[in-house]
DOKOL-784939 format. One line per 10 residues: number of its first residue (from 1); their letters; for each residue x, y, z of C-alpha. Coordinates in nm, 3 decimals, always signed. Last residue first. Example, Ala and Ser with C-alpha at 12.3 -4.5 7.8 and 13.67 -1.06 7.14 Angstrom:
<recs>
2> SA> +1.367 -0.106 +0.714; +1.230 -0.450 +0.780 .
</recs>
This chain:
<recs>
133> GGLAAQVADT> -0.474 -1.611 +1.046; -0.512 -1.605 +0.663; -0.475 -1.218 +0.644; -0.852 -1.186 +0.549; -0.920 -1.375 +0.903; -0.704 -1.145 +1.100; -0.865 -0.853 +0.921; -1.217 -0.987 +1.009; -1.107 -1.055 +1.376; -0.986 -0.705 +1.404 .
123> IKKLKSGVVP> -1.307 -0.573 +1.242; -1.516 -0.753 +1.474; -1.308 -0.684 +1.807; -1.317 -0.296 +1.707; -1.695 -0.321 +1.659; -1.717 -0.478 +2.024; -1.508 -0.198 +2.184; -1.710 +0.064 +2.001; -2.066 -0.080 +2.101; -1.932 -0.113 +2.469 .
113> GYQPVKPSIG> -1.917 +0.241 +2.559; -1.838 +0.556 +2.381; -1.960 +0.748 +2.078; -1.878 +1.075 +1.924; -1.970 +1.092 +1.558; -1.802 +0.899 +1.261; -1.659 +0.652 +1.532; -1.284 +0.608 +1.483; -1.148 +0.256 +1.507; -0.811 +0.113 +1.456 .
103> VVVEGQRVFI> -0.623 -0.203 +1.339; -0.243 -0.197 +1.344; -0.079 -0.459 +1.128; +0.241 -0.621 +1.201; +0.542 -0.806 +1.042; +0.650 -0.534 +0.807; +0.440 -0.237 +0.868; +0.048 -0.221 +0.750; -0.173 +0.063 +0.892; -0.546 +0.003 +0.920 .
93> PYFNGFSMLS> -0.796 +0.299 +0.981; -1.150 +0.156 +1.056; -1.382 +0.448 +1.006; -1.708 +0.410 +1.184; -2.092 +0.441 +1.131; -2.364 +0.598 +1.327; -2.404 +0.289 +1.547; -2.643 +0.086 +1.736; -2.921 +0.091 +1.470; -2.694 +0.080 +1.185 .
83> MSDALVVMGK> -2.498 +0.375 +1.013; -2.242 +0.257 +0.745; -1.920 +0.085 +0.757; -1.570 +0.230 +0.683; -1.233 +0.089 +0.574; -0.907 +0.307 +0.579; -0.610 +0.142 +0.415; -0.273 +0.228 +0.485; +0.066 +0.082 +0.388; +0.216 +0.445 +0.362 .
73> AADEQAIAYG> +0.317 +0.410 -0.012; -0.039 +0.231 -0.047; -0.221 +0.544 +0.090; -0.593 +0.455 +0.099; -0.914 +0.631 +0.214; -1.267 +0.507 +0.255; -1.270 +0.177 +0.147; -1.613 +0.041 +0.204; -1.715 -0.233 +0.454; -1.997 -0.508 +0.492 .
63> KGAMGKIKAV> -1.805 -0.754 +0.243; -1.784 -0.491 -0.040; -1.431 -0.404 +0.077; -1.276 -0.677 +0.244; -1.034 -0.743 -0.057; -0.865 -0.409 +0.027; -0.712 -0.582 +0.339; -0.583 -0.885 +0.117; -0.406 -0.632 -0.102; -0.270 -0.442 +0.208 .
53> AEAPSLATKL> -0.160 -0.760 +0.354; +0.017 -0.860 +0.027; +0.187 -0.531 -0.020; +0.306 -0.522 +0.350; +0.455 -0.844 +0.320; +0.288 -1.132 +0.496; +0.405 -1.297 +0.784; +0.157 -1.110 +0.993; +0.121 -1.013 +1.365; -0.202 -0.832 +1.485 .
43> TSHRRPPETF> -0.211 -0.489 +1.678; -0.533 -0.354 +1.815; -0.628 +0.031 +1.832; -0.832 +0.290 +2.022; -0.611 +0.612 +2.013; -0.617 +0.633 +1.640; -0.360 +0.528 +1.412; -0.163 +0.762 +1.219; -0.209 +0.986 +0.913; -0.584 +0.951 +0.895 .
33> NAKRMMGIIA> -0.843 +1.173 +0.714; -1.160 +1.007 +0.628; -1.456 +1.217 +0.559; -1.745 +1.329 +0.765; -2.051 +1.422 +0.580; -2.257 +1.120 +0.632; -2.191 +1.088 +1.019; -2.269 +1.464 +1.062; -2.602 +1.411 +0.887; -2.673 +1.099 +1.091 .
23> FVVVVAVGIL> -2.595 +1.296 +1.424; -2.828 +1.575 +1.310; -3.111 +1.328 +1.239; -3.050 +1.161 +1.585; -3.086 +1.491 +1.777; -3.390 +1.581 +1.596; -3.547 +1.255 +1.661; -3.486 +1.296 +2.022; -3.612 +1.647 +2.025; -3.925 +1.538 +1.869 .
13> AGYLISEGMS> -3.950 +1.239 +2.092; -3.919 +1.479 +2.403; -4.168 +1.708 +2.282; -4.422 +1.442 +2.233; -4.354 +1.298 +2.583; -4.432 +1.656 +2.713; -4.747 +1.674 +2.522; -4.874 +1.334 +2.638; -4.770 +1.429 +3.011; -5.025 +1.743 +2.969 .
3> DGM> -5.009 +2.114 +3.000; -4.687 +2.129 +2.793; -4.373 +2.325 +2.829 .
</recs>
């Protein structure tokens, strides 16, 4: 590669920036398309009717989340957040059935580790609060 350590660091930094830019583009272009909960999900209990629960979940839009997909007939709302320093953004598919709400997470680009788990806990707690519990 380079003749000096400085050049090697520069090449490494340029490669790192290129990878981040590619992942950011992928994250921005990916669209929500869910028909069932993703592998990583949490289940909440609710006494609300599915229609009431969906309405309250849709009310979370604009509070750090945007609605990326919805299908009222299936009791599904997909919320999304945007890219941050720790994440390229996530989709949060939420499926409402009588008596329960399934809250999932699907990163916009492949991501593993504690960030995904903490984001799932954060959205699950936010949905629980929105449902009044």
